[in-house]
Each structure stands twice: as structure tokens, then as C-alpha cells.
One Martini backbone bead per residue (centre of mass of N, CA, C, O) as a GRO file, in nm:
protein
  272
    1MET     BB    1  -5.506   1.439  -5.695
    2GLU     BB    2  -5.218   1.454  -5.801
    3LYS     BB    3  -5.141   1.691  -5.618
    4GLU     BB    4  -5.170   1.539  -5.350
    5TYR     BB    5  -4.960   1.318  -5.406
    6PHE     BB    6  -4.728   1.513  -5.445
    7VAL     BB    7  -4.733   1.633  -5.162
    8ILE     BB    8  -4.694   1.370  -5.009
    9PHE     BB    9  -4.428   1.299  -5.143
   10VAL     BB   10  -4.275   1.549  -5.046
   11VAL     BB   11  -4.316   1.507  -4.744
   12ILE     BB   12  -4.187   1.226  -4.723
   13SER     BB   13  -3.915   1.307  -4.843
   14ALA     BB   14  -3.851   1.518  -4.625
   15VAL     BB   15  -3.859   1.326  -4.385
   16ILE     BB   16  -3.643   1.128  -4.487
   17PHE     BB   17  -3.424   1.342  -4.518
   18SER     BB   18  -3.423   1.432  -4.221
   19ILE     BB   19  -3.357   1.159  -4.102
   20GLY     BB   20  -3.094   1.121  -4.254
   21ILE     BB   21  -2.954   1.374  -4.144
   22GLY     BB   22  -2.983   1.297  -3.846
   23LEU     BB   23  -2.824   1.030  -3.864
   24LEU     BB   24  -2.564   1.156  -3.969
   25ILE     BB   25  -2.516   1.347  -3.733
   26PHE     BB   26  -2.514   1.130  -3.514
   27ALA     BB   27  -2.275   0.969  -3.633
   28LEU     BB   28  -2.073   1.204  -3.622
   29ILE     BB   29  -2.089   1.248  -3.317
   30GLN     BB   30  -2.004   0.961  -3.232
   31LEU     BB   31  -1.732   0.968  -3.380
   32HIS     BB   32  -1.622   1.210  -3.227
   33LYS     BB   33  -1.641   1.084  -2.945
   34LYS     BB   34  -1.462   0.841  -3.005
   35LYS     BB   35  -1.208   1.008  -3.075
   36GLN     BB   36  -1.191   1.155  -2.807
   37ILE     BB   37  -1.157   0.904  -2.630
   38GLU     BB   38  -0.902   0.802  -2.771
   39LEU     BB   39  -0.732   1.056  -2.714
   40ILE     BB   40  -0.758   1.045  -2.406
   41ASN     BB   41  -0.638   0.761  -2.370
   42GLU     BB   42  -0.367   0.826  -2.504
   43TYR     BB   43  -0.293   1.052  -2.307
   44LYS     BB   44  -0.303   0.882  -2.048
   45LEU     BB   45  -0.094   0.672  -2.139
   46GLU     BB   46   0.134   0.874  -2.183
   47LEU     BB   47   0.140   0.979  -1.892
   48LYS     BB   48   0.194   0.706  -1.759
   49ASN     BB   49   0.459   0.645  -1.907
   50LYS     BB   50   0.607   0.899  -1.809
   51GLU     BB   51   0.579   0.838  -1.509
   52LEU     BB   52   0.730   0.567  -1.519
   53GLU     BB   53   0.992   0.683  -1.632
   54LYS     BB   54   1.048   0.868  -1.392
   55MET     BB   55   1.049   0.649  -1.174
   56ALA     BB   56   1.272   0.478  -1.301
   57ALA     BB   57   1.485   0.703  -1.284
   58VAL     BB   58   1.482   0.729  -0.978
   59VAL     BB   59   1.557   0.437  -0.913
   60GLN     BB   60   1.822   0.433  -1.071
   61ALA     BB   61   1.954   0.656  -0.903
   62GLN     BB   62   1.936   0.502  -0.638
   63GLU     BB   63   2.105   0.259  -0.726
   64GLN     BB   64   2.364   0.419  -0.780
   65GLU     BB   65   2.392   0.527  -0.490
   66ARG     BB   66   2.397   0.253  -0.351
   67GLY     BB   67   2.649   0.155  -0.499
   68LYS     BB   68   2.841   0.368  -0.389
   69ILE     BB   69   2.802   0.302  -0.090
   70ALA     BB   70   2.872   0.002  -0.104
   71ARG     BB   71   3.165   0.037  -0.205
   72ASN     BB   72   3.260   0.203   0.038
   73LEU     BB   73   3.201  -0.007   0.250
   74HIS     BB   74   3.369  -0.240   0.129
   75ASP     BB   75   3.648  -0.093   0.051
   76GLU     BB   76   3.686   0.081   0.317
   77VAL     BB   77   3.549  -0.012   0.579
   78GLY     BB   78   3.600  -0.315   0.540
   79SER     BB   79   3.911  -0.297   0.522
   80ILE     BB   80   3.962  -0.172   0.800
   81LEU     BB   81   3.827  -0.397   0.968
   82SER     BB   82   4.000  -0.630   0.860
   83MET     BB   83   4.268  -0.517   0.961
   84ALA     BB   84   4.188  -0.505   1.260
   85ASN     BB   85   4.129  -0.805   1.283
   86ARG     BB   86   4.414  -0.911   1.217
   87ASN     BB   87   4.567  -0.756   1.440
   88LEU     BB   88   4.410  -0.872   1.682
   89LYS     BB   89   4.481  -1.167   1.633
   90CYS     BB   90   4.786  -1.129   1.662
   91ILE     BB   91   4.779  -1.027   1.954
   92ILE     BB   92   4.629  -1.265   2.092
   93LYS     BB   93   4.850  -1.484   2.038
   94HIS     BB   94   5.054  -1.315   2.255
   95VAL     BB   95   4.845  -1.367   2.479
   96PRO     BB   96   4.801  -1.483   2.768
   97GLU     BB   97   4.552  -1.668   2.920
   98LYS     BB   98   4.586  -1.527   3.225
   99VAL     BB   99   4.496  -1.270   3.133
  100ASP     BB  100   4.245  -1.057   3.222
  101TYR     BB  101   4.190  -0.930   2.911
  102LYS     BB  102   4.136  -1.174   2.720
  103ASP     BB  103   3.822  -1.180   2.706
  104ASP     BB  104   3.795  -0.894   2.591
  105LEU     BB  105   3.944  -0.950   2.329
  106ASP     BB  106   3.762  -1.178   2.225
  107SER     BB  107   3.503  -1.008   2.223
  108THR     BB  108   3.607  -0.790   2.027
  109LEU     BB  109   3.662  -0.982   1.792
  110GLU     BB  110   3.372  -1.077   1.755
  111ILE     BB  111   3.252  -0.798   1.694
  112LEU     BB  112   3.431  -0.740   1.449
  113GLU     BB  113   3.339  -0.983   1.277
  114GLN     BB  114   3.040  -0.897   1.269
  115SER     BB  115   3.094  -0.627   1.127
  116VAL     BB  116   3.212  -0.741   0.868
  117ASP     BB  117   2.964  -0.912   0.791
  118LYS     BB  118   2.762  -0.677   0.787
  119ILE     BB  119   2.895  -0.506   0.571
  120ARG     BB  120   2.885  -0.722   0.351
  121SER     BB  121   2.578  -0.764   0.354
  122ILE     BB  122   2.494  -0.473   0.288
  123SER     BB  123   2.650  -0.438   0.021
  124HIS     BB  124   2.515  -0.680  -0.125
  125ASN     BB  125   2.219  -0.570  -0.098
  126MET     BB  126   2.268  -0.298  -0.252
  127ILE     BB  127   2.419  -0.495  -0.456
  128PRO     BB  128   2.277  -0.735  -0.683
  129HIS     BB  129   2.498  -0.942  -0.793
  130PHE     BB  130   2.377  -1.218  -0.730
  131LEU     BB  131   2.118  -1.177  -0.890
  132VAL     BB  132   2.246  -1.124  -1.170
  133LYS     BB  133   2.411  -1.400  -1.174
  134PHE     BB  134   2.180  -1.625  -1.036
  135GLY     BB  135   1.911  -1.518  -0.953
  136LEU     BB  136   1.620  -1.538  -0.768
  137VAL     BB  137   1.623  -1.818  -0.634
  138LYS     BB  138   1.916  -1.813  -0.515
  139THR     BB  139   1.878  -1.546  -0.360
  140LEU     BB  140   1.647  -1.642  -0.172
  141THR     BB  141   1.802  -1.875  -0.051
  142ARG     BB  142   2.026  -1.698   0.071
  143LEU     BB  143   1.851  -1.516   0.248
  144VAL     BB  144   1.733  -1.741   0.428
  145GLU     BB  145   2.001  -1.857   0.531
  146GLN     BB  146   2.106  -1.595   0.662
  147THR     BB  147   1.867  -1.549   0.853
  148GLU     BB  148   1.882  -1.817   1.010
  149LYS     BB  149   2.176  -1.774   1.109
  150ALA     BB  150   2.149  -1.486   1.245
  151LEU     BB  151   1.844  -1.524   1.401
  152ARG     BB  152   1.739  -1.819   1.455
  153ASN     BB  153   1.526  -1.875   1.247
  154SER     BB  154   1.269  -2.027   1.091
  155CYS     BB  155   1.367  -2.079   0.743
  156THR     BB  156   1.193  -2.102   0.426
  157PHE     BB  157   1.229  -2.227   0.075
  158GLU     BB  158   1.012  -2.242  -0.224
  159SER     BB  159   1.022  -2.361  -0.560
  160LYS     BB  160   0.764  -2.393  -0.835
  161LEU     BB  161   0.940  -2.368  -1.067
  162VAL     BB  162   0.997  -2.440  -1.409
  163GLY     BB  163   1.285  -2.385  -1.420
  164ASP     BB  164   1.446  -2.102  -1.544
  165LEU     BB  165   1.360  -1.777  -1.481
  166VAL     BB  166   1.349  -1.518  -1.731
  167ILE     BB  167   1.370  -1.171  -1.679
  168ASN     BB  168   1.360  -0.863  -1.643
  169GLN     BB  169   1.611  -0.725  -1.470
  170GLN     BB  170   1.476  -0.471  -1.346
  171HIS     BB  171   1.230  -0.624  -1.237
  172GLU     BB  172   1.389  -0.819  -1.059
  173ILE     BB  173   1.516  -0.604  -0.877
  174ASN     BB  174   1.251  -0.481  -0.777
  175PHE     BB  175   1.132  -0.737  -0.659
  176TYR     BB  176   1.363  -0.796  -0.458
  177SER     BB  177   1.354  -0.523  -0.308
  178ILE     BB  178   1.075  -0.571  -0.193
  179VAL     BB  179   1.136  -0.830  -0.041
  180LEU     BB  180   1.357  -0.712   0.141
  181GLU     BB  181   1.176  -0.501   0.279
  182LEU     BB  182   0.964  -0.699   0.386
  183PHE     BB  183   1.159  -0.874   0.550
  184ASN     BB  184   1.269  -0.654   0.737
  185ASN     BB  185   0.993  -0.567   0.852
  186LEU     BB  186   0.912  -0.841   0.964
  187MET     BB  187   1.153  -0.880   1.164
  188LYS     BB  188   1.108  -0.607   1.317
  189HIS     BB  189   0.776  -0.612   1.377
  190ALA     BB  190   0.668  -0.924   1.397
  191ARG     BB  191   0.852  -1.136   1.532
  192PRO     BB  192   0.918  -1.419   1.423
  193ASP     BB  193   0.988  -1.775   1.439
  194SER     BB  194   0.854  -1.826   1.148
  195VAL     BB  195   0.941  -1.867   0.790
  196SER     BB  196   0.779  -1.877   0.460
  197LEU     BB  197   0.868  -1.934   0.113
  198VAL     BB  198   0.684  -1.895  -0.206
  199LEU     BB  199   0.754  -1.966  -0.549
  200GLU     BB  200   0.535  -1.878  -0.830
  201LYS     BB  201   0.316  -1.956  -1.104
  202GLN     BB  202   0.021  -1.754  -1.183
  203LYS     BB  203  -0.034  -1.779  -1.474
  204GLU     BB  204   0.098  -1.444  -1.552
  205ASN     BB  205   0.235  -1.467  -1.258
  206LEU     BB  206   0.457  -1.365  -1.012
  207VAL     BB  207   0.468  -1.539  -0.689
  208LEU     BB  208   0.508  -1.432  -0.345
  209THR     BB  209   0.487  -1.614  -0.035
  210ILE     BB  210   0.453  -1.503   0.310
  211GLN     BB  211   0.486  -1.692   0.597
  212HIS     BB  212   0.380  -1.628   0.948
  213ASP     BB  213   0.393  -1.611   1.334
  214GLY     BB  214   0.344  -1.320   1.376
  215VAL     BB  215   0.268  -1.003   1.356
  216ALA     BB  216  -0.026  -0.902   1.194
  217ILE     BB  217  -0.165  -0.758   0.899
  218THR     BB  218  -0.374  -0.586   0.704
  219GLN     BB  219  -0.466  -0.425   0.425
  220ALA     BB  220  -0.570  -0.176   0.577
  221ASP     BB  221  -0.315  -0.126   0.738
  222TYR     BB  222  -0.125  -0.084   0.499
  223GLU     BB  223  -0.277   0.157   0.367
  224TYR     BB  224  -0.249   0.340   0.612
  225LEU     BB  225   0.060   0.340   0.632
  226LEU     BB  226   0.104   0.445   0.341
  227GLU     BB  227  -0.043   0.721   0.397
  228LYS     BB  228   0.110   0.807   0.685
  229ALA     BB  229   0.382   0.736   0.626
  230ASP     BB  230   0.746   0.870   0.615
  231GLY     BB  231   0.897   0.640   0.510
  232LEU     BB  232   1.109   0.488   0.271
  233GLY     BB  233   1.013   0.196   0.250
  234LEU     BB  234   0.712   0.227   0.151
  235GLU     BB  235   0.780   0.416  -0.082
  236SER     BB  236   0.956   0.215  -0.236
  237ILE     BB  237   0.746  -0.003  -0.274
  238SER     BB  238   0.536   0.167  -0.428
  239LEU     BB  239   0.719   0.248  -0.663
  240ARG     BB  240   0.797  -0.041  -0.762
  241LEU     BB  241   0.511  -0.144  -0.813
  242LYS     BB  242   0.449   0.052  -1.047
  243ILE     BB  243   0.678  -0.037  -1.240
  244ILE     BB  244   0.576  -0.362  -1.229
  245SER     BB  245   0.267  -0.391  -1.177
  246GLY     BB  246   0.219  -0.458  -0.884
  247GLU     BB  247   0.111  -0.664  -0.595
  248LEU     BB  248  -0.013  -0.623  -0.250
  249GLU     BB  249  -0.090  -0.869   0.015
  250TYR     BB  250  -0.267  -0.880   0.324
  251LYS     BB  251  -0.295  -1.137   0.592
  252ARG     BB  252  -0.488  -1.244   0.861
  253GLN     BB  253  -0.449  -1.503   1.089
  254ASN     BB  254  -0.476  -1.707   1.348
  255LYS     BB  255  -0.152  -1.749   1.289
  256GLY     BB  256  -0.055  -1.480   1.178
  257GLY     BB  257   0.056  -1.446   0.828
  258ALA     BB  258   0.027  -1.296   0.490
  259ILE     BB  259   0.235  -1.231   0.196
  260SER     BB  260   0.163  -1.097  -0.134
  261LEU     BB  261   0.363  -1.103  -0.436
  262SER     BB  262   0.296  -0.958  -0.760
  263MET     BB  263   0.395  -1.014  -1.118
  264PRO     BB  264   0.377  -0.947  -1.434
  265LEU     BB  265   0.518  -1.103  -1.724
  266ASN     BB  266   0.427  -1.048  -2.025
  267ASN     BB  267   0.590  -1.266  -2.194
  268GLN     BB  268   0.913  -1.219  -2.101
  269GLU     BB  269   0.963  -1.508  -2.051
  270LYS     BB  270   1.195  -1.791  -2.015
  271HIS     BB  271   1.301  -2.120  -2.052
  272VAL     BB  272   1.636  -2.290  -1.969
   0.00000   0.00000   0.00000
């Protein structure tokens, strides 16, 4: 009888030991899997960070090239046109009013003055000195005022931010560059009569909403264009969105449409 109990005891002990070993092996396997997943996630994060660093370097190189072009436009081409403008004004002063070509000279002067303004505007947009000096709100205000004056469109801008929002300068430049590209595309393709911009903070995101009464596209249209288009504009927007972890949303409404651009602030801002 005692021998039978001993055998039962040995069998039970062996079963418990086997179960214990099995549980230990299972735990070790799960721990190994968990470490593998952590390593894979770390590797993916590292790859993503490296990709973003490369994209940021590309954008920075583009900004430097844009700056070089802008300075050449402003300093060289702009100076030559300004000199021609002054000379033509001086000539016109000495031309009698009754001369047949007086109107042609006045018209040429007007075209020349528009060219000087356009060169100045292009160079300023290519190098966002105003943005760096005065911030996003004043720069958007200036953009809207210039657009309304030049195109005679009804253009408004409202900032719902409390205080002056200070964010990472490079992110601010990328955000504004996207806005500028969106704005130019809107004026070129949608041909609106009125446009309104609203800048606000929604939770932890900086959001700019552009409402317009022109030809609107949907989010699906935008994604299709992004996939099929070979232009630099959409490619630039996509690249900058990745750098700032931003999102772009298009909506078609009963009359016109809306474009929403958002960028996470990541607690990097402060109010001053």
C-alpha cells in the first residue's frame, strides 16, 4: 500500500514538475516574443526618425536654394527693374502730354512697376523673413491683405489664438510653406470670389481652416491627385506634412469647400 502511495506521489510530482517546466518555457517564449516586438518597434522608430531626418535635410537644402534664388531676384533682377523704372519716370516727365506715344509710355511704366512689385513679392515669399521676424499670425494677415489687393478677391483672416503662439521655427516655416502652396493652388485652380482663413488651437493641434466659394475637391480627389500628379507643389506639401506630422483634409460643401491643415504642437509652444 505504501508502495502504491509512493508511486502516485512520484507520478503527481512528475506531472507538477512537467507543468512547471512547461509554464516556465511558455513564459520564456512570451518574454522572448515581447523583446523581439520591442526590438522591431525600436528599429521601425529608428528608421522613421532617420527617414524624417533625411526629408528635413532635403527640405533645408531646398530652402537654402530658394533663398539663393530669392536674393538673386531681389538684389539683381529687382535692382535692374527698379533702375529702369526710375529712368522711364524721368523720361516721361520730359515728354509733352500731346505726344502720340505718351499713353504707351505710361502703360509701359505701369507694367514695369507691377513687375518690380511682383519680383519683390516672389522673393519675400521664397525667403520667409517676415515670418521669422513677426510670426505666423502677422504673416498670414499680410498674405491675405496682399492677395485681396492684388486679385481683388474678398479675403479675410481671423486668429482665435490667445496670445502670441511661439513654436519650433522650422515647423512654423514648413507650416506656412504648406499654407502658401495651398493658397496659390486655390487661387489658380478653384478661382474663388471669396476666401476666409481661421487659425486656432484645437486640443493640442494648431489648425488653419480655409473656406472658399470656388471649385472644390474632396479628400478622395486630393489623394488621387497626390498619387498621380508629377508636379512639385503637391510633392512639397506631402514632404512637409510628414516632417511636421501634419494632416490635410479637403471637404466639398454645397457652395465651395473647405481645406483644413493641422499640426500637432507636442507641448513645444508657449504663450508670451
